N, C-alpha and C positions, 0 to 999 in steps of 0.2 A: 681212187685219190693219187695224188701223186706224194713222194716224200722227198724233200727238196732239203738240199744244206747249202748255207752262205757259208764260207770260208772266207776271214779277213785277217791276216797277218798284224801281228802288235806291231804298229809305229816301225814299219819294216826297214827303210835301209837306213835306219840308227840303231836299228835293232843287230842287223848286219855287222857294222862297224862299230857294236860295242861289243860284239862275240868276238870281232878279231881281235879288239884293243880293249881287253878286261880291265888295265885300268881308269876305262871311261864308267865304268858300269856305277858309279856312286855321285856322278856331276850330271850337271844339266846339260844336255848333247844336241843340236840340233845339226840336218845336214844341208848343207845348200848356203845363199847366204855370202858367197866368200868376200863379197866386194860389203863391207858394214856400210856403205852407203847407199847405194842403190840396191842390192842385194835383194832377194826374197827366200825362206827357207821351205827348203821340198818337207821335211817333217822334222819332226819334237819327239825326244822321250817324254817319259810320263812323269821326269821329274820337274824337265822344264816346263810342262804346263799345268804345273803349281803354281808357278810363279806367272800365268796366265800367257805364254811364248803357244803362238798355234801352227801347223800348215799353213804356208800361202803368206805367211806375214812380214813385213820388210824388217829386212835385219835392223836396222836404226831402232826399230819400233821392237822389238826383240829383247834388244841389249837395252835399251830403257826400263824392259820389265825384270829383263836377269841380266845383270851386268856381267855375271860370272859365265856366262853361256858358251860353252865350247862349240865351237865353229868346224865344220869338219867335212870336205869336199866331196862332190856325189863321185862315187866310181860304180857309174849305171852296168859296164859291164859284166860288175861280181853281181850286180841285183837280179842281171838279167838270169843269171849261170844259175843264181838260187830260184828262182822261180822256176825255170825251167826241171831243177831239179822235186821242186814241191807238186807241179805239174805232173811228171811222173807219179810220185805218192799218189794221188787223185786216180790218176787213170789205174789202180791197184783195185779200185771197189767199183767203180765206174765208167764207161766210155761217154758217159752224155754228160760233160761238164763245157759250161760256158765261163771263160775268164773274161774278169770284168776290168782288169789293169794289174799289172804285176804281181800285187798283191791279195787280190780277194777275187774270186771264183763263186759259180753255184754249182751245184753237184747234184744230179738226179739220183737219187738211189732205191730209188721204187722197186728194180728189179735185183736189186742186192741181197744175196741168200746170206751173207757172214751176218754172225751175230744173229741168226733167226729172225734178218730182217729189221732189227729196229734200228732207226735212224740215228737213236740216240747214241746208244753204242758204236754204230761206225762212224758217227763224227767225232767220239769220245776217243776211238783208237785212230783215225786220221791224225788228230791232235799231237798225240802221243807218238806216232810214228817222226812226225816232222819236226817235233822238239828232239826225237831221239836220233836221225839223221843230218838234221841242219843245227840244232842247238839253239834254234827259233821257236818261239810260241805264237799260237795263233789262237782265235777266237772262234766260235761257230754261234749261227743261230738256224733251228731247225723247225719246219711248220710244213703244208699241205699248200700254203700259198706262196709265190717266188717275193711278194714284197713284204709278209713278214718274216720271213728267213733273213732276210738283209736285217730288215727292223730288230729281230731277235738278237743279230750279233754283236750288238752295241751293246748290250744291256748286263753282258758279265765280263768285259773287258778292264784289265787283259786274263788271256791266259783260259777264260770260262766259256761255258756255254749255257743260251738258254731254248726251251724248246715250247714249243706252243701248238699243244695237239689239236685236232681239228673236234674236239668237242671245246674248246678253251678260245677257239677261231673269234664268237660275240661279243663274248667277253671281253675280250683282250682288247679287240679295235675299240668298246665301246671306252675304254679308259686310258688309251692312244689319246696324247698331245698330236697336233693334225700337223706338225712342223716337223715329227717324226717320219711323216708320208712323203714320199720320194717325190720330188715336184713341188712342194710348198713350202715355195724360199719367204725371205723376211716379209716382202710386199705384199704378197699372196696370202701369210698368215695376216697379218694387222688387217685384210680385207675383212678376211673371214671371221675374226675375233670382232670386228666392227658390226658384224651381222648377226653375230650373239653364238657365233660358230667357234668352239676351240678345242673338244675332244672330239672323237669319235661319236659316241652316243648323239652330240649336237646334229650331227648330218644324217644319223639313222632314223631321226626322228622327224626330220625337213622334210617338206614333198622335193623331189628332184627337180621340178624345173625352177624352184628358185636357187639352185646350184648350179643347174646350166644356163641362165640366165645369166649368171652374174661372173662365169668363167670357164663358157664356151666349152671346147672340146675335153680343156682338163678337168673342168667340172664331172661331165659324165664318170672320165675317170674315177676322180676323187670321192664322189658318190660311191660307185660299183666296188672301192677299197672298202669304204668303210659299210658296207653290208654284205663283205665276206668274199666277194667276187675278183678273181684274178686268173684267168683264164688264162695266164701266157705261160709256155715249158719253157725249160733249159734248151736255149739256142747253143748248137753244137758250132754255128757257123753265123760269129758275128759281122752286119754290113755295117760298115761306116760310114757315115749319115752328113760328114763334114770333113773339109780340109783346113788348117790354118796356118798365117804365119805371123807370128808378131814380135816386136821388140820394145825392150823397156831402153828410157834414154838414161846416157849420163848425167845431162843436164835436162830437167823440164823444161819444155817448147813453149812457147805462146805467139809463135808466127805461123801463119795458115799455111804461106807458101811453101815453107820449112817443113813442113809435115807434107804437102802435095809433092815436093822433090821426091821424098823418104818414102812414099809410098809408091811413086810411078817408077822409080829408079831403083828400089830397092827391094822393096815387100810385094809388090804384084811378080816380077819377073822370078822370085824366089818362089811363090805359090802356084805358080804356073811349072814349075818344074818338079815341085813335090806334089802337084796332081795328076801330072801326065801317068801314072801308073794306073790310077783307076778311072782317065776318063776314056781307055780303050772300049770298056763295056757301061760306062753310067755316063751318064748327061749331068751336066750343072742343071741347080734348079734357083740357086738362088744364087746372089753377090752379097757382103758384108763385109761392115768395117767396125772394128771395134776400138773404145778409147778411152783409157785412164786418165783424169786428172791429177792433179797434185795434189789433194787429199784423198784419195787412194777411190774417190765414188769414179763407174765406169759405167759406158753407157752402147748401148750398142745399135748400130741402123740395117736393116735388110732391107732386098729389096729382088720381088720375080725376075731372076732373067735366065736364059739357057747358055750365053757366052759369055767368057770377059772381056768385059767391056773398062776401059778406064777410063770414060768420061761418068758412068755410073759410079765408081770407087770413089772418083771425086767428089760427085756430087752428097754420096753418103759422107763420106768425112767433114762434109764443110758443115752437115745437120746436125752430124755429133759434136762437131766441137762448138757449135753455136749453141748448143747444148748445156753446156760448162760455164755461159757467161762471162767468160773473159779467163776460167782457170787456164794456168799454165798445164800442158799436156807431159806426163812423164810414159807413156806407152800408147803404141800403136801397133794395130794388129789387121789381118786381111781375111777372109775366108770366104769360101762357097759351102752351097749346100749341094749335097747328089741326091741325084732321084735315087727313089726304093729301088732295091729287089726282090723279089717273091723269093723267100728262104722256105724252103720244106720243112718242117718239125715232125719229130715223131710221135705218137699219140697216145696216152697210158690209160689204162683204165685198169690200175689195181688197185687193192684193198690197203688201208694205211698201217 
């Protein structure tokens, strides 16, 4: 049985900024959003979150919620350097590491002999080492199942950890709100609740066919998660599933011809250039367009296709814009899906 740790840095970007500028420590701070009118926040500290400020929130909205919010420009090079240091710390405990982003990763410590193989003590030592060497705090989740390790890392944030032992898995899932499971967004959660399904125990007690019939392929995944089944390993090689380009406009646009010109003259050429390094060994599986309207609702239209086709992108754009019933557009994006590559993972059959 696997011993998995999910490490999640606490408000990573903004924590780096506060570490380097201690005078910001007791203030509400956010990274990004340097344009007060059109900007979007990358992340914010926990003081700002008390005012209702959140990552990916438009700056204008954040400043209404927290007028004293301090906006700090992003320093991506610094964040990448710190992330590299943190990843080096991980490698002292295991070489089975799956980075999810600059600030989070899965670690398989099944075979780690430190602390007599205690994943709980290993996670604690990793967090203490990160703090000692970088001045930053991290939270951790520990479990035998991958999805539960990620869920657990959010339970004692910031600067804490939470353990779900194998014997606790079923009882923990029974009390778990379904929207805590990755893939269950607002729309899916509302549909689940309409069927009387709100907690793991509700799916544990229902016939699998009901879940499959209402939620398709994801229904099977959701049903298995609630039964305590997650056979995924920590992948040391992550495969990119898509490539995309998007642009937020200085002014909202309500003219379809203008949007079409932006798509064909700017976004598609940039997407082609960005995709080049992936298409030597991969093939396109789908084309897609994303539109975000001026009320911040967004929609995506995809079409299964194996080549860049400007005409298809334009058709998808028209369909997506029509969904807005005349609303102006604040963001336009295009993307391609990439076909899957088989990645071989090491298998482990060791005790907890």
